[in-house]
ROGU-909979 format. One record per atom (N, C-alpha, C): residue in one letter; x negated, y, z. Coordinates in steps of 0.05 Angstrom, whole numbers, plus 5000, padded with zeros to 4 digits. Layout:
REM ROGU-909979
aXYZ;...
REM end
This chain:
REM ROGU-909979
x413131324233;x411731464212;x413331494190;x413231684176;x414831724153;x413631664128;x414631634106;x413431554081;x411631774071;x412432044079;x410932284070;x408232284083;x408132184110;x405532194125;x403731994116;x405031744105;x403231524094;x402031604067;x403731754050;x402631834025;x400832024028;x400932204048;x398732414052;x396132274060;x396332084076;x394031944086;x392531784061;x394131684043;x393331514024;x391831734002;x392931963999;x392032163983;x389032263995;x389032284020;x386132394032;x384232174028;x384931934032;x383231694026;x382331703996;x384131723980;x383331733950;x381631933945;x381932183958;x380032423953;x377132343960;x376832203983;x374032123991;x372831913974;x374031763959;x372731573942;x370431723921;x368131643921;x366331743900;x366731623874;x366931763857;x367331693829;x364331673817;x364231493796;x361831483780;x361531743763;x358931793762;x358132023742;x358031913712;x357932113695;x357632013668;x354931863659;x352831913677;x350131793671;x350331523680;x351631453700;x351531203709;x353231023694;x355031113679;x356730953659;x354930853636;x353131013627;x351430953604;x349430723611;x349230543595;x347330313597;x344330403595;x342930293613;x340030373614;x338730223590;x336930363573;x335530243553;x332730243556;x331830123577;x328830113584;x327130013566;x327829783554;x326129623534;x325929783511;x328129893500;x328030013476;x326630263477;x326930413500;x325330653503;x322230593505;x321530373519;x318730313521;x317530253494;x319230073479;x318230023450;x317830263432;x319630443438;x319730683419;x317030863426;x316430893453;x313931033460;x311630893450;x311430653450;x309230503440;x308930533410;x311130543396;x310830573366;x309930823358;x310631073371;x309631293363;x306931343372;x305331483354;x302531533364;x302431753386;x300331723403;x300231923425;x299632213413;x300832443425;x300132703418;x297832783426;x296633013415;x294133133419;x293933193451;x296033263461;x296233333491;x295733083507;x297332873499;x297032623513;x294132493513;x292932513488;x290232423486;x288232583502;x288732853504;x286833013519;x287432953550;x289932923559;x290332863586;x289232583594;x289132373576;x288432143582;x285232143584;x284032313567;x281032343567;x280032493593;x281832673600;x281032833627;x281232643650;x283632463649;x283832313674;x281832093673;x280831993651;x278431793651;x275931933660;x275532183653;x273032343665;x273232363693;x275432423705;x276232453731;x275532213747;x276731993735;x276331723749;x273331653750;x271831713729;x268831663726;x267631823747;x268132073751;x267032243771;x267532163798;x269932073803;x270631963828;x268831733838;x268631543818;x266931313820;x264031403826;x263031583810;x260331693814;x259731793843;x261731963853;x262032073877;x261831853901;x263231663900;x263031433917;x260531293915;x259431243893;x256731133894;x254631293907;x254631553899;x252931723910;x253131743941;x255631733953;x256131763978;x254631483992;x255331283981;x254131013989;x251131033989;x249831133971;x246731163969;x245931363991;x247331583994;x246631754017;x246531624042;x248631454047;x249031344072;x246731134076;x245830984054;x243530814055;x240830954060;x240731194049;x238231364052;x237931454081;x240231534090;x240231634119;x239531414138;x240231154133;x239730924148;x236530874147;x235730884123;x233030844119;x231131064133;x232031334131;x230531524143;x230531504173;x232931404186;x232731384214;x230831134223;x230730894206;x228930674210;x225830794209;x225530944188;x222731064188;x221731234209;x223931384220;x223331584241;x223131404267;x224331214270;x224231024294;x221430884294;x220630774270;x218230644265;x215830844272;x216331084262;x213931294266;x213831354296;x216031374308;x215931404339;x214431194356;x215130924346;x213930684355;x211030664352;x210230744328;x207430774319;x205830944336;x206931234343;x205731414355;x205531314387;x207431184400;x207231074425;x205130864423;x204830674406;x202930474407;x199930604403;x199830814389;x197330944384;x196431094411;x198131194424;x197731334450;x196831124469;x198030864470;x197230664488;x194530554481;x193930524456;x191130434448;x189130634455;x189630904450;x187531094457;x187131104489;x189131054505;x189231044535;x187430804541;x187930554531;x186430334536;x183730344528;x183030464503;x180430514495;x179030694512;x180130914522;x178831084539;x178330954565;x180430814576;x179630664602;x177330464599;x177430314576;x175230134571;x172330254571;x172330494557;x169830634556;x168930744584;x171130824601;x170430934625;x169530724646;x170430484642;x169330244661;x166830134651;x166030184628;x163530054620;x161130224628;
REM end
C-alpha cells in the first residue's frame, strides 16, 4: 500500500467525523432562563391561556364525577328493576296460594 492510498483513507475517515454545531458549543442557561421567566409578569395571553386550562381541567373533573354518578344510578336502576321483578313473582305466588286456599276451603 502506498502513502497516497493511506492518505486518501485518512481523508475519507476525517470527512465522516461529525463536527459539533454552533448551538452545542454554547453553554445552556437553564437556571438563568427559568429565573428570568419568573421575574417577568405573565402576559395577557398567558393569563388567558392559564384561565382556559383551569376551566378545562374543572370541566374534565365534572365530567368524570357525572360519569361515576351515572354509573351508580344505572346500578341502582338495575337493582330496583330486579327487586320489582322479584316482588311481582312473589305476588303471583301469593295470589296462587290464596286462590288454592279458598278453593280447598
